[in-house]
ROBAKOL-685602 format. One record per residue (C-alpha): x, y, z. Coordinates in steps of 0.25 Angstrom, whole numbers, padded with zeros to 4 digits, always signed. Layout:
N
XYZ/...
END
This chain:
311
-0113+0286+0078/-0102+0292+0075/-0096+0294+0062/-0080+0295+0062/-0072+0301+0050/-0057+0294+0050/-0046+0302+0043/-0036+0292+0036/-0028+0292+0022/-0034+0287+0010/-0023+0277+0006/-0029+0262+0007/-0018+0258+0018/-0024+0272+0025/-0039+0267+0022/-0037+0251+0026/-0032+0257+0040/-0043+0266+0042/-0054+0255+0037/-0046+0246+0048/-0048+0255+0060/-0064+0259+0056/-0066+0244+0054/-0060+0243+0070/-0068+0255+0073/-0083+0252+0067/-0082+0240+0076/-0078+0246+0087/-0087+0258+0085/-0099+0253+0077/-0108+0263+0078/-0099+0272+0072/-0096+0277+0058/-0082+0281+0052/-0079+0289+0039/-0065+0289+0033/-0060+0303+0028/-0046+0301+0018/-0036+0312+0019/-0025+0313+0011/-0010+0315+0018/+0002+0321+0016/+0008+0306+0016/-0001+0303+0006/+0003+0313-0005/+0019+0317-0002/+0026+0305-0009/+0038+0307-0003/+0046+0296+0007/+0041+0297+0021/+0053+0302+0028/+0054+0314+0018/+0042+0320+0022/+0046+0328+0036/+0032+0326+0042/+0024+0319+0051/+0011+0315+0048/+0011+0315+0034/+0000+0304+0034/-0009+0309+0044/-0007+0324+0045/-0020+0328+0037/-0029+0315+0042/-0025+0320+0057/-0027+0336+0052/-0042+0330+0047/-0045+0323+0062/-0041+0336+0068/-0050+0344+0060/-0062+0335+0062/-0062+0331+0049/-0059+0317+0053/-0060+0309+0068/-0049+0301+0067/-0037+0297+0057/-0033+0284+0055/-0017+0283+0052/-0007+0272+0053/+0000+0275+0066/+0015+0276+0060/+0012+0287+0052/+0006+0295+0064/+0014+0305+0071/+0018+0303+0084/+0012+0317+0088/-0002+0319+0083/-0006+0331+0080/-0013+0342+0090/-0027+0336+0094/-0025+0323+0089/-0024+0308+0096/-0020+0294+0092/-0034+0289+0096/-0032+0275+0092/-0023+0264+0089/-0030+0253+0083/-0024+0238+0084/-0011+0238+0076/-0008+0230+0063/+0005+0223+0060/+0017+0234+0064/+0027+0226+0054/+0034+0228+0042/+0033+0218+0030/+0040+0216+0019/+0032+0217+0006/+0038+0207-0005/+0034+0198-0017/+0036+0186-0009/+0032+0191+0004/+0046+0186+0011/+0055+0194+0021/+0065+0204+0020/+0075+0193+0021/+0071+0187+0008/+0073+0198+0000/+0086+0198-0012/+0097+0206-0010/+0094+0219-0015/+0080+0218-0017/+0072+0232-0016/+0063+0235-0002/+0054+0247-0002/+0050+0254+0011/+0043+0266+0013/+0049+0266+0027/+0066+0273+0032/+0063+0262+0044/+0060+0249+0036/+0071+0254+0025/+0082+0254+0036/+0076+0240+0042/+0074+0234+0030/+0091+0238+0028/+0093+0234+0041/+0088+0220+0036/+0093+0219+0023/+0104+0229+0019/+0104+0222+0006/+0090+0227+0001/+0087+0241-0008/+0075+0248+0002/+0069+0258-0008/+0060+0268-0003/+0045+0265-0007/+0031+0273-0005/+0016+0273-0008/+0005+0264-0002/+0007+0249+0003/+0000+0245-0012/+0012+0254-0018/+0023+0249-0009/+0019+0234-0012/+0018+0235-0026/+0031+0239-0027/+0037+0228-0022/+0042+0220-0037/+0040+0232-0043/+0056+0240-0039/+0055+0234-0024/+0057+0220-0019/+0051+0221-0007/+0042+0233+0002/+0041+0234+0017/+0027+0238+0023/+0020+0237+0035/+0012+0226+0037/+0001+0233+0043/-0002+0241+0029/-0001+0229+0022/-0011+0223+0031/-0022+0234+0032/-0023+0235+0017/-0025+0219+0017/-0014+0218+0004/-0010+0204+0000/+0004+0206-0003/+0014+0197+0002/+0027+0201+0014/+0035+0198+0024/+0034+0204+0040/+0047+0210+0043/+0052+0208+0056/+0049+0219+0067/+0064+0215+0074/+0069+0223+0061/+0060+0229+0057/+0052+0238+0068/+0040+0245+0062/+0036+0258+0062/+0030+0264+0075/+0016+0263+0075/+0018+0254+0060/+0004+0244+0061/-0004+0253+0071/-0016+0263+0065/-0018+0278+0073/-0031+0284+0075/-0031+0299+0077/-0041+0307+0083/-0044+0321+0089/-0037+0321+0105/-0052+0327+0106/-0061+0316+0100/-0064+0308+0112/-0075+0302+0105/-0067+0297+0091/-0056+0293+0101/-0064+0284+0108/-0070+0278+0095/-0056+0274+0091/-0052+0270+0105/-0061+0259+0103/-0050+0252+0092/-0038+0257+0099/-0029+0244+0102/-0021+0248+0115/-0008+0239+0111/-0008+0244+0095/-0008+0259+0104/+0003+0255+0113/+0013+0252+0102/+0009+0264+0095/+0012+0273+0106/+0024+0267+0110/+0030+0266+0096/+0027+0281+0094/+0031+0287+0106/+0046+0280+0101/+0044+0285+0089/+0041+0299+0095/+0051+0298+0104/+0064+0296+0094/+0058+0303+0083/+0056+0292+0073/+0047+0293+0059/+0049+0294+0045/+0062+0299+0045/+0067+0291+0058/+0062+0278+0055/+0059+0268+0068/+0053+0256+0069/+0045+0254+0082/+0035+0242+0086/+0029+0242+0099/+0022+0229+0104/+0012+0227+0116/+0012+0213+0122/+0001+0214+0135/+0004+0228+0143/+0019+0228+0139/+0022+0236+0126/+0036+0234+0119/+0044+0244+0108/+0054+0240+0100/+0060+0251+0091/+0072+0252+0081/+0079+0265+0074/+0090+0264+0062/+0099+0274+0058/+0097+0277+0041/+0106+0266+0037/+0101+0256+0045/+0115+0254+0052/+0113+0257+0066/+0098+0256+0075/+0094+0258+0088/+0081+0248+0093/+0075+0247+0107/+0064+0240+0114/+0056+0246+0125/+0043+0239+0133/+0034+0245+0144/+0018+0245+0146/+0011+0245+0136/+0004+0257+0143/+0016+0266+0142/+0017+0264+0127/+0024+0279+0126/+0034+0276+0136/+0038+0262+0128/+0040+0270+0116/+0047+0281+0122/+0054+0274+0130/+0060+0265+0118/+0063+0278+0110/+0069+0283+0121/+0079+0271+0120/+0080+0273+0105/+0086+0287+0106/+0095+0283+0118/+0101+0273+0108/+0103+0284+0097/+0089+0285+0089/+0091+0300+0088/+0104+0298+0080/+0096+0288+0072/+0084+0297+0069/+0095+0309+0066/+0101+0300+0056/+0088+0299+0049/+0082+0311+0048/+0095+0316+0043/+0096+0306+0033/+0080+0308+0030/+0083+0324+0028/+0096+0320+0017/+0086+0311+0011/+0077+0321+0009/+0086+0331+0003/+0092+0321-0006/
END
């Protein structure tokens, strides 16, 4: 029997995600045991908007350091929050089966975006979602909202008419809340949304082998394609991009979209290729986005974010 220590944030969602992973690992490795180590990160203590924190990995760095130093054997993260370049000596050891990747609109009646009255206030913690809401309904008022999922949901009816969240978080917490799924065609999610990332030391073959027993090949391919695109165009909190890859047999297709700050301009691409070469598929889509002007959109965003942070 081997006892493994898993590092995770202490939020309710993080613990629920870790519990989901451990349930799968215990089934795949019944002879092993697991201990949970809760670790506080910068993202747990800094209440500024995410775009105002010009750093990568604010929800992972302290946890990954514990893995690197041997204080934990592996970490469980939300994949969309994990930088495309991990710290030296660490590896993305496993991507379990992906949950729902789409966003949802939480409102008192659980109806869609089109049913909101003119001038309604929609809350979101994401620049990407804010632009997408504005492009779909320019008459709505988009207002920033931070806090955990339960806190943001509690804002509905208390200063907000609705909030936009990831469906995966709601389902993993088992929350009984009314919502409407937002269409992926106009609300492409953040790269990696709905997926979990299990990070381990690159030289720890035993832990990596153990984690690989719950790897989902399709989810891994989708994640690698989306991360490759994100890396190629430099997307992140200061340059929001929507991207979603889907596997169909041995074919992998990715669709991605980037916008100007005011939502008036956009670059949308789609690329397909073998599921066995996901990074090439993602890089191909990224190259096309750059050829069609995504670099100018990125500069537009970064200049605007710098202006917001100075004000």
